[in-house]
NUDOPA-219990 format. One record per residue (C-alpha): z, x, y; residue in three letters. Coordinates in steps of 0.2 Angstrom, whole numbers, plus 2048, in hexadecimal, padded with zeros to 3 digits. Example, Ala and Ser with C-alpha at 12.3 -4.5 7.8 and 13.67 -1.06 7.14 Angstrom:
BEGIN
82783E7EAALA
8248447FBSER
//
This chain:
BEGIN
AAE954DCCUNK
AA9952DBAUNK
AB694BDAEUNK
AB5948D9BUNK
ABF93AD92UNK
AC693ED81UNK
AC2935D71UNK
ACE939D62UNK
AD2949D6AUNK
AC094ED6EUNK
AB694CD7EUNK
AAC93CD7EUNK
AA5937D8EUNK
AA393EDA0UNK
AA5937DB1UNK
AA193FDC2UNK
AAA93BDD2UNK
AB392CDC9UNK
AA3923DC2UNK
A9D924DB0UNK
A8B920DB5UNK
A86932DB1UNK
A76937DA9UNK
A76945D9CUNK
A6694ED9AUNK
A6095CD8DUNK
A5796AD95UNK
A5295FDA4UNK
A4D950D9AUNK
A53940D91UNK
A59941D80UNK
A61935D73UNK
A72938D6CUNK
A76931D5BUNK
A85927D61UNK
A7E922D71UNK
A6E918D6BUNK
A7190AD78UNK
A7A913D86UNK
A7491ED94UNK
A8292BD92UNK
A83934D82UNK
A93934D78UNK
A97947D77UNK
AA1945D66UNK
A90946D5DUNK
A89955D66UNK
A8F966D60UNK
A93970D6FUNK
A8F981D66UNK
A7D97DD67UNK
A7C97ED7AUNK
A7C98DD85UNK
A84983D94UNK
A82974D9FUNK
A7D971DB1UNK
A85964DBBUNK
A7B95CDC9UNK
A85952DD6UNK
A78952DE3UNK
A6794DDDCUNK
A56953DE2UNK
A46949DE2UNK
A40954DD3UNK
A4F950DC8UNK
A48941DBEUNK
A54936DB4UNK
A6393ADBFUNK
A73931DBEUNK
A7B926DCBUNK
A89932DD0UNK
A84942DC7UNK
A79949DB9UNK
A7E955DABUNK
A70960DA4UNK
A74967D92UNK
A6B978D8FUNK
A6797DD7EUNK
A6498FD79UNK
A52996D79UNK
A4D9A6D72UNK
A469AED82UNK
A579ABD8BUNK
A5E9B8D7FUNK
A5C9CBD7EUNK
A4D9D2D76UNK
A4D9D4D64UNK
A579CCD56UNK
A679C2D5AUNK
A739BCD4DUNK
A849B3D51UNK
A909A9D46UNK
AA19A1D48UNK
AAD999D3CUNK
ABD990D41UNK
ACA984D3BUNK
AD1976D45UNK
AE296ED42UNK
AEB95ED49UNK
AFE95DD4AUNK
AFD94AD44UNK
AEF94BD37UNK
AF795CD31UNK
AE7962D2AUNK
ADB970D2DUNK
AC996CD30UNK
ABA978D2EUNK
AAD97CD3BUNK
A9F989D3BUNK
A9098DD45UNK
A8299AD45UNK
A739A0D4FUNK
A649ABD4AUNK
A579AFD58UNK
A499BBD5AUNK
A429C0D6BUNK
A329CAD6BUNK
A269CFD78UNK
A1D9BED79UNK
A259B4D6BUNK
A369ADD68UNK
A3E9A2D5BUNK
A5099CD5AUNK
A5A991D4DUNK
A6C98CD4FUNK
A77980D45UNK
A8997AD46UNK
A93970D39UNK
AA4969D3AUNK
AAF95DD2FUNK
ABD958D3AUNK
ACC94DD37UNK
AD3946D47UNK
AE393BD4AUNK
AE492DD56UNK
AF2920D56UNK
AF5910D60UNK
B04905D65UNK
B078F6D70UNK
AFE8E6D74UNK
AEE8E3D6AUNK
ADE8E1D74UNK
ADC8CFD6FUNK
AE08C9D81UNK
AF08C1D8AUNK
AF48B1D92UNK
AFF8ABDA0UNK
B0B89FD98UNK
B16895DA4UNK
B2688CDA4UNK
B1F87BDA7UNK
B2386CD9BUNK
B2B85BD9AUNK
B37851D8FUNK
B2984CD84UNK
B1F85DD84UNK
B2B86BD86UNK
B1D878D89UNK
B17889D84UNK
B28890D7FUNK
B2B882D72UNK
B1F88AD66UNK
B2788ED55UNK
B37885D5AUNK
B34873D54UNK
B2D86ED65UNK
B3D873D6EUNK
B3B87FD7CUNK
B4588FD7BUNK
B4988DD8EUNK
B55882D97UNK
B4F871D9FUNK
B4B871DB1UNK
B4C861DBAUNK
B4585BDCBUNK
B50851DD8UNK
B4C841DCEUNK
B53848DBEUNK
B4284ADB5UNK
B3F859DABUNK
B31864DB3UNK
B32873DA8UNK
B3D87FD9FUNK
B4588FDA5UNK
B4389DD99UNK
B478ACDA3UNK
B588A6DAAUNK
B548A5DBCUNK
B57893DBEUNK
B4688CDC1UNK
B36888DB7UNK
B29890DC2UNK
B268A0DB9UNK
B178A6DAEUNK
B188B4DA2UNK
B0B8C0D9BUNK
B098BBD89UNK
B008C6D7CUNK
AF88BFD6CUNK
AFD8CED62UNK
B078DED62UNK
B028ECD57UNK
B048FED51UNK
AF7908D47UNK
AF2919D41UNK
AE091ED41UNK
AD992ED38UNK
AC7932D3EUNK
ABD93DD32UNK
AAE943D3BUNK
AA194ED31UNK
A94954D3DUNK
A8495FD3BUNK
A79965D49UNK
A6A971D4AUNK
A5F977D58UNK
A4F980D57UNK
A44988D65UNK
A34991D65UNK
A2C999D74UNK
A1B9A2D75UNK
A149AAD84UNK
A019A7D81UNK
9FD9B2D90UNK
A049B8DA0UNK
A029A7DA8UNK
A0599AD99UNK
A15998D8FUNK
A1898BD81UNK
A2A985D7DUNK
A2E979D6FUNK
A40973D6BUNK
A47968D5EUNK
A59962D5EUNK
A61959D4FUNK
A72951D4CUNK
A7A947D3EUNK
A8B940D3DUNK
A95936D31UNK
AA592FD38UNK
AB3925D2FUNK
AC091DD3AUNK
ACE917D2EUNK
ADC90DD35UNK
AEC906D2DUNK
AF88FCD38UNK
B018EBD3BUNK
AFE8DCD46UNK
B0D8D2D4CUNK
B048C3D53UNK
B058B1D57UNK
B008A4D4BUNK
AF7899D58UNK
AEC8A2D65UNK
AF78A9D74UNK
B0689ED70UNK
B178A2D76UNK
B248A2D67UNK
B2F8AED71UNK
B3B8AFD80UNK
B388BCD8EUNK
B498C4D8CUNK
B458D2D99UNK
B388CDDA7UNK
B358D0DB9UNK
B2D8C5DC6UNK
B1F8CEDCEUNK
B1D8C3DDDUNK
B0B8BFDD8UNK
B078ACDD6UNK
AFA8A5DCBUNK
AF7892DCAUNK
B0888FDD3UNK
B12899DC7UNK
B1A8AADCAUNK
B138B7DBFUNK
B208C1DB5UNK
B1E8D1DACUNK
B278D2D9BUNK
B308E1D95UNK
B388D9D85UNK
B328CBD7AUNK
B3E8C2D6FUNK
B348B9D61UNK
B378ACD54UNK
B2D8B7D49UNK
B1B8B0D47UNK
B0E8B9D3CUNK
B108CBD37UNK
B028D4D2DUNK
AFD8E5D27UNK
AEB8E9D28UNK
ADE8F7D25UNK
ACE8F9D2DUNK
AC0906D2AUNK
AB190AD35UNK
AA3914D2DUNK
A9691BD3AUNK
A87924D34UNK
A7C92BD42UNK
A6E936D44UNK
A6393CD52UNK
A53947D55UNK
A4D94DD65UNK
A3D957D68UNK
A35960D77UNK
A24969D7AUNK
A20970D8AUNK
A1397CD92UNK
A18986DA1UNK
A0998DDABUNK
A0A999DBAUNK
9F99A0DBEUNK
9FF9A7DCEUNK
A0F9ABDD9UNK
A0B99BDE3UNK
A0998EDD5UNK
A12989DC5UNK
A1197ADBBUNK
A18972DABUNK
A12965D9FUNK
A1F95ED94UNK
A21951D86UNK
A3194BD7EUNK
A3593FD6FUNK
A4693AD69UNK
A4C92DD5CUNK
A5D929D56UNK
A6691DD4AUNK
A78917D49UNK
A7F90DD3BUNK
A90906D3CUNK
A998FDD2EUNK
AAA8F4D2FUNK
AB68EED22UNK
AC78E6D24UNK
AD58E1D19UNK
AE58D8D1EUNK
AF58D4D15UNK
B028C7D1CUNK
B158C8D1AUNK
B168B5D1DUNK
B178A8D0FUNK
B078A0D16UNK
B0E88ED18UNK
B0788ED2AUNK
AF688CD22UNK
AEE87DD19UNK
AF6877D09UNK
B0787DD0EUNK
B0388FD08UNK
AFA88ACF8UNK
AE9890CF6UNK
ADD883CEEUNK
AD288CCE2UNK
AC6886CD4UNK
ACC889CC2UNK
ABE895CC0UNK
AC78A2CCBUNK
AD989ECC4UNK
ADD88ECCDUNK
AEA88BCDBUNK
AF5899CE1UNK
B0489BCECUNK
B028A7CFBUNK
B0E8B5CFBUNK
B1C8AACF3UNK
B2B8B6CF9UNK
B248B8D0BUNK
B2E8B2D1AUNK
B2C8A1D22UNK
B248A3D34UNK
B308A1D42UNK
B3F8A2D36UNK
B448B4D3CUNK
B488BCD4DUNK
B3E8CCD52UNK
B3D8D5D63UNK
B308E0D6BUNK
B378EAD79UNK
B2B8F4D85UNK
B398F9D91UNK
B3790CD8CUNK
B2490BD8FUNK
B2090AD7DUNK
B248FBD71UNK
B348FBD67UNK
B358EED59UNK
B448E6D53UNK
B448DCD42UNK
B518D4D37UNK
B588DCD27UNK
B4F8CFD1DUNK
B3E8D3D24UNK
B418E6D22UNK
B458E3D10UNK
B358D9D0DUNK
B2B8E6D16UNK
B308F4D09UNK
B2A8EACFAUNK
B178E9CF8UNK
B198DBCECUNK
B1D8D0CFBUNK
B0D8D3D04UNK
AFF8C5D02UNK
AED8C9D04UNK
AE68BED12UNK
AD58C5D18UNK
AC78CFD13UNK
AB88D0D1FUNK
AAA8DBD26UNK
AA48D6D37UNK
A9B8DED46UNK
A918EAD3CUNK
A848F2D47UNK
A748FBD43UNK
A6B903D52UNK
A5B90CD53UNK
A53913D62UNK
A4591FD68UNK
A3F926D78UNK
A30930D7DUNK
A29936D8EUNK
A1C941D95UNK
A1D94ADA6UNK
A14956DB0UNK
A1C961DBEUNK
A1496DDCBUNK
A1A978DD9UNK
A10980DE6UNK
A1798EDF2UNK
A0E990E02UNK
A0C9A1E0BUNK
A1B99DE16UNK
A26999E07UNK
A26987E08UNK
A2697FDF7UNK
A1E96EDF3UNK
A24967DE2UNK
A1C958DDAUNK
A1B94FDC9UNK
A1A93FDBFUNK
A22938DB0UNK
A1F92ADA4UNK
A2C925D97UNK
A32918D8BUNK
A42914D83UNK
A45907D76UNK
A54900D6DUNK
A568F4D5FUNK
A688EED5AUNK
A6B8E4D4BUNK
A7D8DDD4AUNK
A838D4D3AUNK
A918CED30UNK
A948CFD1EUNK
A958BDD17UNK
A988B8D05UNK
A938A8CFCUNK
AA289FCF6UNK
AA3893CE6UNK
A90893CE3UNK
A8C887CD4UNK
A9D87FCD5UNK
A9C86DCD0UNK
AAE867CD1UNK
AA885BCDFUNK
A97853CDFUNK
A94857CF1UNK
A9686ACEFUNK
A87874CF4UNK
A7F87DCE5UNK
A7E88DCEFUNK
A9088CCF5UNK
A95890D07UNK
A928A1D11UNK
AA38A7D17UNK
AA68B6D23UNK
AB98B4D24UNK
ABE8B6D12UNK
AD08B1D16UNK
ADE8A6D0FUNK
ADE89BD1FUNK
ACC896D1DUNK
AC9886D13UNK
AB7881D10UNK
AB8870D18UNK
AAB870D25UNK
A9E862D24UNK
A9086ED26UNK
A95876D16UNK
AA4871D0BUNK
AAA875CFAUNK
AB7869CF3UNK
AC1866CE3UNK
ABF856CDAUNK
ACC84DCE5UNK
AC2852CF5UNK
ACE860CFAUNK
AC586FD02UNK
AC687FCF8UNK
ACE88ED00UNK
AC289DD03UNK
ACD8ADD03UNK
AD58B0CF2UNK
AE68B6CF4UNK
AEF8C4CEAUNK
AFF8CECECUNK
AFD8E0CF2UNK
B048E6CE1UNK
AF68DDCD8UNK
AED8E8CCBUNK
ADD8E7CD5UNK
AE58F1CE3UNK
AEC8FECD7UNK
AED90FCE0UNK
AE6908CF0UNK
AF6902CF9UNK
B0090FD02UNK
B0F90FD0EUNK
B0C914D20UNK
B18919D2EUNK
B11912D3EUNK
B14919D50UNK
B1F90BD57UNK
B3290CD58UNK
B3B900D4CUNK
B2C8FDD42UNK
B2F8FFD2FUNK
B24909D24UNK
B178FCD1EUNK
B0B8FAD0FUNK
AF98F8D13UNK
AE88FBD0AUNK
AE390DD0AUNK
AD490CD16UNK
ACA918D0BUNK
AC890ACFFUNK
ABC902D0CUNK
AB1911D0FUNK
AA3907D07UNK
AA58F6D10UNK
A988EDD06UNK
A9F8F2CF6UNK
AB08EDCFBUNK
AAA8DCD00UNK
AA18DACEFUNK
AB08E0CE5UNK
AB98D0CEAUNK
AAB8C4CEFUNK
A9B8C9CE7UNK
A8A8C5CEFUNK
A8E8CCD00UNK
A808C9D0DUNK
A7C8D1D1EUNK
A7A8C2D2AUNK
A748C6D3BUNK
A7F8C3D4AUNK
A718BDD56UNK
A7C8BED66UNK
A7E8D1D63UNK
A6D8D5D5DUNK
A5F8DAD69UNK
A508E5D6DUNK
A4E8EDD7EUNK
A408F8D84UNK
A40901D95UNK
A3090AD9BUNK
A30914DABUNK
A2391CDB5UNK
A28928DC3UNK
A22935DCFUNK
A29940DDCUNK
A2594BDEAUNK
A30958DF1UNK
A2F965DFFUNK
A3B974DFFUNK
A3D984E09UNK
A4898FE13UNK
A4A996E24UNK
A55999E33UNK
A5C98CE3EUNK
A6898FE4DUNK
A699A0E46UNK
A6F99BE35UNK
A6599DE25UNK
A6298DE1CUNK
A5A986E0CUNK
A55974E0BUNK
A4B968E00UNK
A46956E02UNK
A3B949DF9UNK
A38938DF2UNK
A39932DE0UNK
A31921DDCUNK
A36919DCBUNK
A2E909DC4UNK
A38902DB6UNK
A328F4DAAUNK
A3E8ECDA0UNK
A3B8E1D90UNK
A4A8D9D88UNK
A4A8CFD78UNK
A598C4D75UNK
A5D8B8D67UNK
A608A6D6BUNK
A718A1D63UNK
A70890D5BUNK
A7D885D54UNK
A8D88DD4EUNK
A9088FD3BUNK
AA188CD32UNK
AAD899D2BUNK
AA98A6D38UNK
A968A8D34UNK
A8C8ACD44UNK
A8289ED4CUNK
A7089BD47UNK
A638A7D4DUNK
A58899D56UNK
A4A8A5D5CUNK
A478B2D6AUNK
A488B2D7CUNK
A3E8C0D85UNK
A418C6D97UNK
A358D1DA0UNK
A3A8D9DB0UNK
A338E7DBCUNK
A3B8F0DCAUNK
A378FFDD5UNK
A4390BDDDUNK
A3F917DEBUNK
A4C925DEAUNK
A4C932DF8UNK
A56942DF6UNK
A5A94FE03UNK
A6495FE02UNK
A6896DE0EUNK
A7397CE0EUNK
A77988E1DUNK
A7E999E1CUNK
A89998E2BUNK
A8F9AAE27UNK
A8D9B6E18UNK
A9C9AEE11UNK
A9C99CE17UNK
A8F98FE11UNK
A8D97DE16UNK
A84970E0BUNK
A7F95EE0EUNK
A75952E04UNK
A6F940E04UNK
A67936DF6UNK
A64925DEEUNK
A67924DDBUNK
A63917DCEUNK
A6A916DBCUNK
A6490ADAFUNK
A71900DA5UNK
A78902D94UNK
A6C8F8D89UNK
A7A8ECD83UNK
A7D8E7D95UNK
A6B8E0D95UNK
A698DAD83UNK
A7A8D4D7DUNK
A7D8C2D7BUNK
A8C8B6D7AUNK
A9A8B9D6CUNK
AA78ACD6AUNK
AB88B1D64UNK
AC18A4D59UNK
AD38A2D54UNK
ADB896D48UNK
AE4887D4EUNK
AF1882D41UNK
AF8873D4BUNK
AEA868D46UNK
AE6862D34UNK
ADB869D2DUNK
ADD879D37UNK
ACE87ED40UNK
AC788ED48UNK
AC588BD5BUNK
ABC894D68UNK
AC989CD73UNK
AC08AAD7CUNK
AAE8B1D7DUNK
AA58C0D83UNK
A948C0D8BUNK
A8E8D2D89UNK
A7E8D2D91UNK
A728CBD9EUNK
A608D1D9FUNK
A5F8CCDB2UNK
A6D8D9DB7UNK
A668E6DC2UNK
A6A8F9DBFUNK
A77903DC8UNK
A70909DD9UNK
A79913DE6UNK
A7791DDF6UNK
A7F92EDF6UNK
A84939E04UNK
A8F949E04UNK
A93959E0DUNK
A9D969E09UNK
AA297AE0EUNK
AA3989E03UNK
AAC999E07UNK
AA99A8DFCUNK
AB89B4DFCUNK
AB19C0DEFUNK
AA49C4DE2UNK
AAB9B6DD7UNK
AB79ADDE2UNK
AB499EDEEUNK
ABC98FDF5UNK
AB397FDF9UNK
AB796EE01UNK
AAB95FE02UNK
AAA94CE05UNK
A9F93FDFDUNK
A9B92DE00UNK
A92922DF3UNK
A8D910DF8UNK
A8B907DE7UNK
A7D8FBDECUNK
A7C8F3DDBUNK
A898F4DCCUNK
A8F8EBDBDUNK
AA08E3DBDUNK
AA98D9DB0UNK
AB08C8DB4UNK
AB58B8DACUNK
AAE8A6DADUNK
AB2896DA6UNK
AA588ED9AUNK
AA587CD94UNK
A9787ED88UNK
A9F888D7AUNK
AA387FD6AUNK
AB1882D5DUNK
AAB889D4CUNK
AA8877D46UNK
A9B874D54UNK
AA6869D5FUNK
AA986DD71UNK
ABC86AD75UNK
AC1875D84UNK
ABC881D91UNK
ABA893D8BUNK
ABE8A2D95UNK
AB08AED94UNK
AAF8C0D98UNK
A9E8C4DA0UNK
A958D1DAAUNK
A908CEDBCUNK
A868D6DC9UNK
A918DFDD6UNK
A8B8E5DE7UNK
A928EEDF6UNK
A9E8F9DEDUNK
AA390ADF4UNK
AAA91BDEDUNK
AAF928DF9UNK
AB9938DF8UNK
ABD94ADFBUNK
ABA958DEFUNK
AC3969DF0UNK
AC1978DE4UNK
AC598ADE3UNK
AC1999DD7UNK
ACB9A8DDAUNK
ACB9B9DD1UNK
AD99C5DD6UNK
ACC9D3DD3UNK
AC39CDDE2UNK
AD29D2DEDUNK
AD39E3DE7UNK
AE09E0DD9UNK
ADD9ECDCBUNK
AE49EFDBAUNK
AEB9E1DAFUNK
AEE9D5DBDUNK
ADC9D7DC3UNK
AD79CDDB4UNK
ADF9BDDBAUNK
AD79AFDC3UNK
AD899CDC6UNK
ACC98EDC7UNK
AD197DDCFUNK
ACA96EDD6UNK
AD095DDDDUNK
AC794DDE0UNK
ACD93FDEAUNK
AC2930DE5UNK
AC591FDEFUNK
ABB911DE6UNK
ABA8FFDECUNK
AB08F3DE0UNK
AB58E4DEBUNK
AC38DDDDFUNK
AD58DBDE1UNK
AE28DBDD3UNK
AF18CFDD2UNK
AFD8DCDDBUNK
AF18DCDEAUNK
AE98EDDE7UNK
AD78F0DE9UNK
ACF8F4DD9UNK
AC3903DD8UNK
AB4904DCCUNK
AB8904DBAUNK
ABD916DB3UNK
AC091CDC5UNK
AD0926DC9UNK
AD6929DDBUNK
ADC93BDD7UNK
AD5948DCBUNK
ADA95ADC9UNK
AD4968DBEUNK
ADD979DBEUNK
ADB988DB3UNK
AE4999DB3UNK
AD99A6DAAUNK
AD99B8DA5UNK
ACA9C3DA1UNK
ACC9D5D9EUNK
ACD9E2D90UNK
AC39D7D84UNK
AD09C9D86UNK
ACC9B8D8DUNK
ADA9ABD8FUNK
ADA99BD98UNK
AE798DD9BUNK
AE097DDA2UNK
AE896EDAAUNK
AE095DDADUNK
AE794EDB7UNK
AE093DDBAUNK
AE992FDC4UNK
AE991EDBEUNK
AD8917DB8UNK
AD1905DB8UNK
ACD901DA6UNK
AC88EEDA9UNK
ACA8E0DB5UNK
ACF8CEDB2UNK
AD68D2DA1UNK
AD88C3D96UNK
ACE8B8DA2UNK
ADC8B9DAFUNK
AD58BDDBFUNK
ADD8CCDC7UNK
AE68D2DB8UNK
ADF8E4DB7UNK
AE28F0DA9UNK
AE6901DAFUNK
AE9912DA6UNK
AF891CDACUNK
AF592DDB3UNK
AF293ADA5UNK
AF694DDA5UNK
AED958D98UNK
AF196AD95UNK
AE5975D8AUNK
AE4988D87UNK
AD8994D7FUNK
AD89A6D7BUNK
ACB9B3D73UNK
ACB9C5D70UNK
ABC9D1D6DUNK
AC29DCD5FUNK
AB29E5D60UNK
AA29E1D6AUNK
A9C9D7D5BUNK
AAC9CED55UNK
AB79C3D5EUNK
AC79B9D59UNK
ACA9A9D63UNK
AD699AD63UNK
AD898AD6DUNK
AE597CD6FUNK
AE296BD77UNK
AEE95ED7DUNK
AFD96AD7CUNK
B0995ED84UNK
B04950D78UNK
AFE945D86UNK
AFA932D82UNK
AEF925D8BUNK
AFB917D91UNK
AF4907D98UNK
AFD8F9DA2UNK
AF78E8DA9UNK
AF88E9DBCUNK
B0A8EDDBDUNK
B118FDDB4UNK
B1F8F3DACUNK
B138E8DA3UNK
B0F8F4D96UNK
AFF8F1D8DUNK
AFC8FED80UNK
AFB911D7CUNK
AEE91DD73UNK
AF792BD6BUNK
AED93BD68UNK
AF294BD5FUNK
AF395DD64UNK
AE4967D5DUNK
AE4979D59UNK
AD5984D55UNK
AD4996D4EUNK
AC499FD4BUNK
AB99AED4AUNK
AA89B2D52UNK
A9C9BFD4EUNK
A8C9C4D57UNK
A7F9D2D55UNK
//
């Protein structure tokens, strides 16, 4: 069945039969969505649903269905004038949307005007909305986790001595000779345990403002009785702000363990000789605690055009010639501001910023902040959601904005994407005298994407002559932070005594520069105090915000995430279809072959030597990869009318879907973390993400299915079917250890766990589908009760990607759920239409090998959504309607392999819509 995942309360992406490799077409052809420039499947949040008349879902492809998806295809159908009644048609609707967390009404309106004459028709429709949506989050921040163990010795007391003056928080465990072999931190008497250790716990609120406009125009002209011209244009524009305010309760040093696991459980799994324990409660010596704000501004726009000629000179032949063109752009800008509640003594110069006199001289960081590791704090996940515990002293500090110190201002990972596509195709169909149809066609198309990823860097201390070695142009810095000192030999700025100057200039949150910009936020985590943070609206213009504090901001390319990909495809198909009688049963069948030749051209940047202070590595040139592959894709479908009520169907096909372009063009991104245990502190490579590989093959599968349909009435049926998908080629995420990644100063010091993509082969997905649509009127029920009916479907989807998690469970494909249920109770009579819909998904695999730990899988817990809608036709021209989504306030909860190792939770709001619709 077809399922949609939600994004900030709205439908975002679709999967069919448990796989997200679904192609979405518009009127039978490719199109570009404004927020899906680099992806195969569009993001439905930027596509106004009011501009479509409906959608057709294909789970069994035919040879004539070009650009089909791996497990299914969705064809969105725009309105065209000759689909409407003759004459003039006018319609309009206006509505208000309300969220129970944002507590704000948002406007939305749409309208259509169309004329259908004898041989000419024209239609224009448009939709506008300005929505405010709520999304909150709590739990372990997605920075990764480690397995820290109880090992240690008398001279090195191990991981759990962090923040405790080198003394382990556990009890020493000795061997038979009396030698200390580790420290028992969970009280079970041994030192052979390992504990899942997060880098950061967090809670935040995010408000999404999504202003969206879309328009569709269509012209149709019957030139003569045999020839018809159709021209379509589809336009979308969206500006979205994602404004976040929250906190980070995080380790000072990467994935360290300044805590005791005061509630934990031995899972029985063993990694590197240690028993893996889940942790339900962490008791910390309080490390860093920061409030932060982040703003993403995404401006996107798309245009799609279609021109086609349909020719039918006789009853036996018809043909179509068609051309399409689309282009889209997406510009995403990010800004980040962080305040720390610590006194900063963990950073260089013992919490004192070393600044030139030209900017005011040395300054103490947050003088009344707390000293790290001096207080006790707890994070308890026993209830399934984090509950924090803090000391009275910390709670008092958190209520005073004068005790928050500015630590970081940055803008990184900004992405500007541009894409276009065009295609020409011709299709024909000949019907023989005996009714057999021969369909054939050819298509040539190209799609190109250019992604420019950049960070905003600022020049620091240009023209400073306090030290004769200072560069005249200063140093470029991405991390404009208090913990960054300009001491790298590649570019250093020092005072007269040779001490490196501090980059980020610190201020208190009540500094006049923040007047009116600091607000107090209540965050969605038990025990968390209301905290002060920058109002994210202040960063709506990221570049202006950087320049306000550090003038001269520059957009510097991140070569690892900048690329160009061009895909050209030439394809052709032939298909035979017909009907007849076999073994006394009427049947319909089609079969054919589609051949697709794909040419791939990928330009990636060669990333040179790393640069200091977070600046991306040097763009050292280009590497171009050219590939070509050909796929032969047969498809066969047959349906038998066993009786006038019972129908049997069967299908077989091979399918291929190209990858998202980032998976071909992306490069290596290194994640750095500060190490304060060395002097001077340095930013070290701790993890990395290899996001693309031009030598990966596309998704390929062999599909077989069979079903029975029993029609119990004019609008009632029950159906059951089985499907089997052999995924011959797929993409999986894995980890590897690389020994060639240097720290930010250019020195290679350690192996780095790298998340990467790998080619998978031999996966399977099989299952059963059952569905029913039943109307009481079909069973002779009259009156009020005759308006009731039910729609329901169930999918059992058993996927095996060839991976096993640490609990010994086979892992399915990513995003696959074993059980999926949709059910709706509806009423349609007397001008009243009402519907209550329920959706269930069992646990879903989100990622494998989380944190670089082989077998540590991230799962989403089962979800249950309840939605409702109602409308009433006051007159034939006017209707009132209402909708409600997520009535039960369902959230998305995640865990790591074992349900008692809580990971995090997305919290969505209930949404309500009230509107009026008119049509003439």
